[in-house]
C-alpha positions in Angstrom: 187.9 -8.9 63.4 185.6 -6.3 64.2 186.5 -2.6 64.4 185.8 0.6 66.5 185.3 3.3 64.5 185.0 7.4 66.0 184.2 10.3 63.9 184.5 13.7 65.2 182.5 15.9 62.6 184.0 19.8 64.4 180.7 21.9 62.7 178.5 19.8 61.9 174.7 19.8 63.2 172.5 17.1 63.5 170.3 18.2 60.6 173.2 17.5 58.1 173.7 13.9 59.8 170.0 13.3 59.1 170.6 14.7 55.7 173.6 12.0 54.6 171.6 9.1 56.2 168.4 9.8 54.1 170.4 10.1 51.1 172.3 6.7 51.9 169.5 5.2 52.1 166.7 6.2 49.3 165.5 9.4 51.0 164.5 7.8 54.2 166.3 8.0 57.7 168.3 4.8 58.4 166.5 3.5 61.2 167.8 -0.2 61.8 171.2 -2.1 60.8 169.6 -4.0 58.3 169.3 -1.0 56.4 172.6 0.1 55.9 174.1 0.2 52.4 176.8 -3.0 52.1 176.2 -4.4 55.2 178.9 -5.1 58.0 177.7 -2.2 60.2 176.9 -3.9 63.9 176.7 -0.8 65.9 176.1 3.1 65.3 175.3 5.9 67.4 175.6 9.5 66.4 175.2 12.7 68.6 175.5 16.1 69.1 178.8 17.1 71.1 179.8 21.1 72.2 182.2 20.6 68.9 179.8 19.2 66.3 179.3 15.9 65.9 180.6 12.5 67.6 179.8 9.2 65.4 180.9 5.4 67.1 180.9 2.4 64.9 181.5 -1.1 65.1 181.8 -3.0 61.7 182.6 -6.3 61.7 186.1 -6.0 59.3 187.6 -3.0 58.3 187.5 -4.0 54.7 183.4 -3.5 54.9 184.4 -0.5 56.7 186.2 1.0 54.0 183.8 0.0 51.2 181.5 1.9 52.9 183.4 5.1 52.9 183.6 5.3 49.8 179.6 5.8 50.0 180.1 8.2 52.5 182.6 10.5 51.9 181.0 11.9 48.9 177.5 12.5 50.8 179.5 14.1 53.6 180.9 16.8 50.7 177.6 17.4 49.6 176.2 18.0 53.1 178.8 20.7 53.8 180.0 18.4 56.1 184.0 18.5 56.4 185.1 15.0 56.2 187.5 13.3 59.1 190.0 11.2 59.7 188.3 8.5 62.0 189.7 6.5 64.5 189.8 3.5 63.8 190.8 0.4 66.4 190.5 -3.7 66.3 188.0 -4.4 68.8 189.4 -6.4 72.1 185.8 -7.3 73.1 182.4 -6.3 71.8 179.4 -7.0 73.8 176.1 -7.0 72.8 172.7 -8.1 74.1 
């Protein structure tokens, strides 16, 4: 079952986000879902908010998201981003193209 995930990283910047993405992808920016480590990410968007940075994802399963989280959390800390507890919810409807 697909899940939606919302992260709010208070005080984080786009530059820190870019640093984490490069660390996840061998020094290169993440530009396609095919480059996502471990697969399973169906949709991703990130952007600045007045409070910091927000990330919205759709994952094909909770297990894939959790496996990705194990790679992500240390990189967030290295980039100086305070890891946030995500909001995770089952997708009732996921529309693509």
